[in-house]
C-alpha positions in Angstrom: -79.7 56.0 203.9 -77.4 55.5 201.0 -76.6 52.4 202.5 -79.9 51.0 202.4 -80.2 52.6 199.1 -77.4 50.7 197.5 -79.6 47.3 197.6 -82.3 48.7 195.6 -80.4 47.6 192.2 -80.1 44.3 193.4 -84.1 44.1 194.9 -84.9 45.5 191.3 -82.7 42.2 189.6 -83.5 39.8 191.6 -87.3 40.3 190.9 -86.8 40.4 187.5 -84.9 37.0 187.2 -87.7 35.8 189.7 -90.4 36.8 187.3 -88.7 35.2 184.7 -88.0 32.0 186.8 -91.6 31.7 186.7 -92.5 32.4 183.4 -89.5 29.7 182.5 -90.5 27.1 185.1 -94.4 27.1 185.3 -95.7 29.2 182.1 -93.3 27.3 179.7 -92.5 30.5 177.9 -89.3 30.6 175.9 -86.7 33.1 177.3 -85.0 35.3 174.7 -81.0 35.0 174.2 -78.6 37.8 173.5 -75.1 37.7 172.0 -73.1 40.2 173.9 -70.7 40.4 171.4 -70.5 38.6 167.2 -68.6 36.1 167.7 -69.7 35.2 171.6 -71.8 32.9 173.2 -75.7 33.0 173.3 -76.9 34.3 176.7 -80.7 33.8 177.8 -81.8 37.1 179.7 -82.6 34.7 182.9 -78.7 33.9 183.0 -77.6 37.9 182.7 -80.7 38.9 185.0 -79.1 36.7 187.9 -75.7 38.3 187.6 -77.0 41.8 187.5 -78.5 41.0 190.7 -75.3 40.0 191.9 -73.5 42.9 190.4 -76.2 44.9 192.5 -75.1 42.7 195.5 -71.8 43.8 194.8 -72.4 46.8 194.7 -74.1 46.7 197.7 -71.0 45.1 199.8 -68.4 48.2 198.5 -71.2 50.9 200.0 -71.9 48.6 203.0 -68.2 47.5 204.0 -69.6 45.0 206.1 -67.5 41.6 206.7 -71.3 39.7 207.2 -72.7 41.1 204.4 -69.5 40.3 201.8 -69.6 36.5 203.3 -73.5 36.8 202.3 -72.3 37.9 199.6 -69.8 35.2 198.7 -72.2 32.6 199.3 -74.3 34.0 196.4 -71.7 34.3 194.3 -70.4 30.7 194.7 -73.9 29.1 194.4 -74.3 30.9 191.4 -70.5 29.4 189.9 -71.4 26.0 191.1 -75.1 26.3 189.6 -73.8 27.7 186.0 -69.9 26.0 185.8 -70.5 23.1 187.7 -66.7 21.6 186.6 -65.1 24.7 187.4 -66.5 25.5 190.7 -65.6 21.5 191.5 -62.0 23.2 191.7 -62.8 25.9 193.8 -62.4 23.8 196.3 -59.3 24.8 197.2 -60.3 28.2 198.1 -62.1 26.9 201.4 -59.0 24.7 201.9 -56.6 27.7 202.3 -59.1 29.5 204.4 -59.7 26.2 206.7 -56.0 25.7 206.7 -55.6 29.2 208.1 -57.9 28.6 210.8 -56.6 26.0 211.8 -53.3 27.5 212.7 -55.5 29.0 215.3 -56.2 26.6 217.5 -53.3 26.0 219.6 -52.3 29.2 220.1 -55.0 30.5 220.9 -56.7 27.8 223.3 -53.3 28.4 225.6 -53.0 31.8 225.6 -56.8 32.1 226.8 -57.1 29.6 228.9 -53.6 30.1 231.0 -54.8 34.0 231.2 -57.9 33.2 232.7 -56.8 30.8 235.4 -53.6 32.5 236.1 -54.9 36.0 236.4 -56.8 35.1 239.7 -53.9 34.3 241.3 -55.5 34.7 245.0 -57.4 31.6 244.9 -58.8 32.6 248.4 -60.8 35.8 247.3 -62.3 34.3 244.3 -62.4 30.7 245.3 -66.4 30.5 246.6 -67.7 32.6 243.9 -65.5 30.7 241.2 -66.5 27.8 242.3 -70.4 28.8 242.1 -69.9 30.7 238.7 -68.4 27.4 237.5 -71.4 24.7 239.0 -73.6 27.3 237.1 -71.6 27.4 234.1 -71.2 23.9 233.6 -74.9 22.7 234.6 -76.5 25.0 232.0 -74.3 24.3 229.4 -74.6 20.6 229.9 -78.9 21.3 229.4 -77.8 23.4 226.5 -75.5 20.0 225.0 -78.4 17.6 225.7 -81.0 20.0 223.9 -78.5 20.3 221.0 -78.4 16.8 220.7 -82.2 16.0 220.9 -82.9 18.5 218.4 -80.8 17.4 215.9 -81.5 13.9 216.4 -85.0 14.7 216.2 -84.9 17.1 212.7 -82.2 14.2 211.0 -81.2 17.3 209.2 -78.2 15.7 207.8 -79.8 12.8 206.7 -79.3 12.3 203.0 -76.6 14.9 202.1 -74.9 13.6 198.7 -71.4 13.2 199.5 -69.0 15.0 196.8 -67.3 12.2 194.7 -63.7 12.7 196.5 -65.5 11.6 199.9 -65.0 8.3 199.5 -61.6 8.2 201.0 -62.5 11.1 203.7 -65.1 8.8 204.7 -62.6 5.8 204.7 -60.9 7.3 207.5 -63.9 6.6 209.5 -63.3 3.2 209.5 -60.9 3.2 212.1 -60.3 0.2 214.8 -62.4 0.6 217.8 -60.8 2.1 221.1 -61.1 0.2 224.6 -62.2 3.1 227.2 -58.5 3.0 228.5 -57.6 4.0 225.5 -59.8 7.2 225.2 -58.8 7.8 228.7 -55.5 8.0 228.2 -55.4 9.7 225.2 -56.8 12.5 227.0 -53.5 13.4 228.5 -50.5 14.7 226.1 -46.9 13.1 226.4 -45.5 15.5 224.3 -47.4 19.2 223.9 -45.6 19.9 220.4 -47.1 16.5 219.1 -50.3 17.7 220.4 -50.4 20.8 218.6 -48.9 19.4 215.5 -51.4 16.5 215.3 -54.5 18.7 216.6 -55.1 16.7 219.8 -57.6 19.7 221.2 -58.4 17.7 224.5 -54.3 17.2 225.2 -54.2 21.1 224.7 -56.6 22.0 226.8 -55.5 19.4 229.7 -51.9 21.5 229.1 -53.1 24.3 229.1 -55.2 24.1 232.3 -52.5 22.5 234.2 -49.7 25.3 233.1 -52.4 27.5 234.2 -52.7 26.4 237.7 -49.1 26.1 238.0 -48.5 29.3 236.9 -50.7 30.8 239.8 -49.3 29.1 242.3 -45.3 31.0 241.7 -45.0 34.1 243.0 -45.8 37.5 241.6 -42.0 38.2 240.6 -42.2 35.1 238.8 -46.0 34.9 237.4 -46.3 38.3 235.8 -43.5 38.4 233.0 -45.4 34.9 231.3 -48.7 35.7 232.3 -47.8 39.4 230.5 -46.4 37.4 227.0 -50.0 34.6 227.5 -52.0 37.9 227.3 -49.9 39.2 224.7 -50.2 36.5 222.5 -54.2 36.2 223.5 -54.5 39.4 221.6 -52.3 38.8 218.7 -54.4 35.8 218.0 -57.6 37.6 218.6 -56.0 40.0 215.5 -54.9 37.2 213.8 -58.3 35.8 213.5 -59.7 39.2 212.5 -57.0 38.8 209.4 -57.8 35.8 208.6 -61.6 36.8 208.6 -60.7 39.0 205.8 -60.8 36.2 203.5 -63.9 34.6 204.9 -66.1 35.9 202.4 -64.0 33.7 199.5 -63.7 31.0 201.4 -67.3 30.7 201.9 -67.6 31.4 198.0 -65.4 28.8 197.1 -67.0 26.0 199.5 -70.6 26.7 197.9 -69.5 26.8 194.6 -68.2 23.5 195.5 -70.7 22.2 197.4 -73.4 23.3 195.0 -71.3 22.2 192.0 -70.6 18.9 193.0 -74.1 17.8 194.9 -76.6 20.4 193.5 -78.7 22.9 195.0 -80.5 19.9 196.8 -78.0 20.3 199.7 -79.6 23.4 200.4 -82.9 21.8 202.2 -80.6 20.3 204.5 -78.9 23.4 205.2 -82.1 25.4 205.8 -82.8 22.6 207.8 -80.0 22.6 210.2 -80.4 26.1 210.4 -84.4 26.0 211.6 -83.2 23.3 213.6 -80.7 25.7 215.4 -82.7 28.6 216.0 -85.4 26.5 217.4 -83.6 25.0 219.9 -82.1 28.2 220.9 -85.4 29.4 221.5 -86.7 26.2 223.7 -83.1 26.7 225.4 -84.1 30.4 226.6 -87.7 29.7 227.2 -87.0 26.1 229.3 -83.7 27.0 230.7 -82.6 30.8 231.1 -86.2 32.3 232.1 -86.7 29.7 235.0 -83.4 30.1 236.2 -84.1 33.7 236.3 -87.4 33.1 237.9 -86.0 30.9 240.4 -83.3 33.5 241.1 -85.8 36.4 241.3 -84.1 38.1 238.5 -86.4 41.2 237.8 -87.0 39.7 233.7 -88.5 43.0 232.7 -85.5 45.5 233.5 -82.9 42.3 232.9 -84.3 42.3 229.3 -84.0 46.0 228.6 -80.8 45.9 230.0 -79.2 43.1 227.9 -81.6 44.3 224.5 -78.6 46.0 223.5 -75.5 43.6 224.0 -77.7 41.1 222.3 -78.4 42.8 219.2 -74.7 44.3 219.0 -73.5 40.3 219.7 -76.2 39.0 216.6 -75.2 41.7 214.5 -71.7 41.1 214.9 -71.3 37.8 215.4 -68.5 38.4 217.9 -69.0 38.4 222.1 -65.9 40.3 221.8 -67.8 43.2 220.6 -70.5 43.2 222.9 -68.3 43.0 226.1 -67.8 46.3 227.2 -71.9 47.0 226.7 -72.7 44.1 228.6 -70.2 45.3 231.5 -71.7 48.6 231.7 -75.2 47.3 231.4 -75.2 44.7 234.1 -73.4 47.5 236.3 -76.5 49.7 236.1 -78.9 47.3 236.5 -77.4 46.2 240.1 -75.2 44.3 240.0 -71.8 44.8 242.1 -68.7 45.5 240.1 -66.9 43.1 241.2 -68.8 40.3 240.7 -69.6 41.6 237.0 -65.5 41.9 236.6 -65.0 38.4 237.2 -68.3 36.3 236.2 -68.9 38.2 232.7 -65.3 37.3 231.5 -65.1 34.0 233.1 -68.2 33.0 231.5 -67.2 34.0 227.9 -64.6 31.2 228.7 -66.8 28.7 230.5 -70.6 29.5 230.0 -70.8 29.1 225.8 -74.6 28.5 226.1 -75.3 29.0 222.3 -72.0 27.9 221.1 -72.1 24.6 222.9 -75.9 23.8 221.7 -74.6 24.8 218.5 -71.5 22.6 218.3 -74.0 19.3 219.7 -75.8 20.1 216.6 -73.0 20.2 214.1 -71.0 17.4 215.6 -74.0 15.1 215.0 -74.7 16.6 211.9 -71.7 15.5 210.5 -71.9 11.9 211.1 -75.2 11.8 209.8 -74.1 13.4 206.2 -71.3 11.0 206.1 -73.6 8.3 207.1 -71.9 7.5 210.0 -74.4 6.0 212.9 -73.2 7.2 216.1 -74.5 5.8 219.6 -75.6 8.0 222.3 -72.5 7.4 224.2 -70.7 8.3 221.0 -72.1 11.4 220.8 -72.2 12.4 224.5 -68.5 11.9 224.1 -67.7 13.9 221.0 -69.9 17.1 222.5 -68.5 16.4 226.1 -65.2 17.0 224.2 -66.1 19.9 222.5 -67.5 21.7 225.2 -63.9 21.3 227.0 -62.4 22.3 223.9 -64.4 25.1 223.2 -63.2 26.9 226.6 -61.4 30.4 225.9 -62.4 31.2 222.2 -65.8 32.7 222.8 -64.6 36.1 221.7 -64.0 35.7 218.2 -66.2 35.1 215.4 -66.9 31.7 213.7 -64.5 30.4 216.5 -66.7 27.1 217.1 -65.6 26.7 213.3 -62.0 26.0 214.9 -63.3 24.0 217.2 -65.1 21.3 215.1 -62.7 21.3 212.3 -59.9 19.9 215.3 -62.2 17.2 217.0 -63.6 16.1 213.7 -60.1 15.3 213.1 -60.0 13.5 216.4 -62.7 11.5 216.0 -61.6 10.6 212.3 -64.8 12.1 210.8 -64.4 13.6 207.5 -64.2 17.5 207.1 -66.6 17.9 203.9 -69.9 18.2 205.9 -68.2 21.3 207.7 -67.4 22.7 204.0 -71.3 22.6 203.5 -71.8 24.2 206.7 -69.6 26.9 205.7 -72.2 28.4 203.5 -74.9 29.3 206.3 -72.5 29.5 209.3 -72.3 33.2 209.8 -76.4 32.9 209.9 -76.2 30.0 212.7 -72.9 32.2 214.2 -75.2 35.2 214.8 -77.8 33.3 216.9 -75.7 31.2 219.3 -73.2 33.9 219.9 -76.6 36.4 220.9 -77.4 33.4 223.3 -73.7 33.6 224.6 -74.0 36.9 225.6 -77.9 36.6 226.8 -76.8 33.5 229.4 -73.4 35.2 230.5 -75.2 38.6 231.5 -77.8 36.4 233.5 -75.0 34.2 235.0 -73.9 37.8 236.4 -77.0 38.7 237.9 -77.9 34.8 239.4 -74.4 34.6 240.8 -74.9 38.1 242.4 -78.1 37.0 243.9 -76.6 34.2 245.1 -74.1 35.7 246.7 -77.1 38.1 248.3 -74.9 41.4 246.8 -77.9 42.3 244.3 -80.1 45.2 245.5 -83.8 45.6 245.3 -85.4 47.6 243.2 -85.7 50.5 245.0 -82.0 50.6 245.6 -81.0 50.7 241.6 -83.5 52.9 241.0 -82.2 55.4 243.4 -78.3 54.6 242.4 -79.4 55.7 239.1 -81.1 58.8 239.9 -78.3 59.9 241.7 
């Protein structure tokens, strides 16, 4: 209760600032000014009320002790700095630059370790072969539908069109004028010739190809030889998750720097594009849930009411924390309680976390085309498909960490010679988008476990589940 009461000072000063803004903008009333010190600058009460509101928000952040809250606080502080001191704010891009550099260091080891563990840990391919093929076919069909919905939504709303680039974006945009590649060059570019070079250059798809082949090769060697390497990759994967958590601690500072730079150089006009992008994502996810997931549930004869009740808690955990990993324990438990056999839950749900990122796939389709629209780059439908299919491949295995799609988008932007500054713009509202796409990932994976169980003929009838729960 005390945590919720801590927001009251912020709300009070926001109310005061809103009244003063209305009086200044519409009633054309003169706002009184005060001088805090004898020789200090003259400050109007409207300015003071805004910063008192921010002070109240910072107080709430210390009481709330939540990374999500601090990211929102960083966004607000950055926007205010960009509005009040635009020249100073233009230099704060270094803060977001530090954060993005740290994020980029995560890409290669995280993708390598998670993909190798996901493939090589199931060495008995005969045992999981049938179920694995069914699951992968289902995953790819559903994520492809999500991809098309994402492309359709962003091309319909044109949320990135009209974004004014920052003054130094010309050099970044110049990188886009690379000579066109033949399709043979594009296919050849998928395969690595030197994995160290691929890592150094941030060639995401090459890292994925190497990791997949490495994982298959590791699954084919004897248990004695496989176990040490698998243990190393498992340890590396866990370490990179913790590394990511450490990096995300500076996310509020990076968000503040990105927002200050964005507002300071482009003004508040860019916020309209961000809100449009946010609404586009939420609308597209609702369309995906209603037009794709719901018909699948009906066709697979999933008990929708019982499933909704079972998935409600992991869904809300994922939405609140923006982390699929945080919702995994409760999702595993609730799917077993629903009646899905343990061996199917244990295989399908973790595999889905790597290969069935419905919400993230839809978001990456939106965000990648938004980057091109903001940069004024026209992409044909074929070019858009190639880029988002690459994103879909390179995203495998990183669903468990907050804002993992930012890592993937940065790497893909480099690979396709797209400017990075539109991603800095997105960074300001990425938290709100991450919450929705992560919750959709969890919803889609929970549904996948029931569908595969029904496909395997191992999902019990309602009476059997009820009796099992009573026992």
